[in-house]
N, C-alpha and C positions, 0 to 999 in steps of 0.2 A: 223510178218514176214508171208509169203506163199511160197510155193511150186511150184508157177504156172511157175516163170523163171526158175528151178533150174533143169540140168542135171543128169543124173546118171552117174556116174563113171564106172559103171559092165554093162550098157545094154545101154548107150548112147541115152537112151530113157526121155522125161519128166517124172521127179519125179510124178507130180500130178496125171498120168497114173497108176502108182503101176505096170509096167510091171513085176517085179522081185522082190527079196525077199529084195534084198538091197534099194530100191525105195519105197517098201511098210513100213520098220522099218525106213527111213528117214522120209518120210511122217507122221508117227505116232509119231514120236519125234517132230516134228514142231506142230504138231495138239496135244500135248499132255492137257489134261484136270486134273486138281487136284482132290478134295475130292468133291465128287458127282457130276463131270461132271461140276463143277465150275472151271472159270480160277484161277491159283494160285493168282493173283492180287489182285481179289475179296476177296478172301481168306484172305491176307493180310490184306487190308484194314477191313473189317469186326472184324480181331483179335484187330486191333490198336483202332478201335472205341470202341470194350467193353473194354478195357485196360483205356482208357480216359475217359469211363464214369463210371468205377471203382473209378478210381482217382479222378475224379469229385464229386461222392458221399463222398470220405472220406474225401475233405477239405470240402464239406458244413454239414459235419455232425460234425464237430468240434466247 
């Protein structure tokens, strides 16, 4: 999702310009990044991959 077409209710300006504190906060929420600047989806995929590798190593170890 992007903030290009969003209009701020506080200042009636485009959110992407960040004219007021409400715009800047909304823009920051839309462009929030997770741990170490990585998107939360990428972190979730990495965790799931690690779990799958651990499970696979347990299965092949028996």
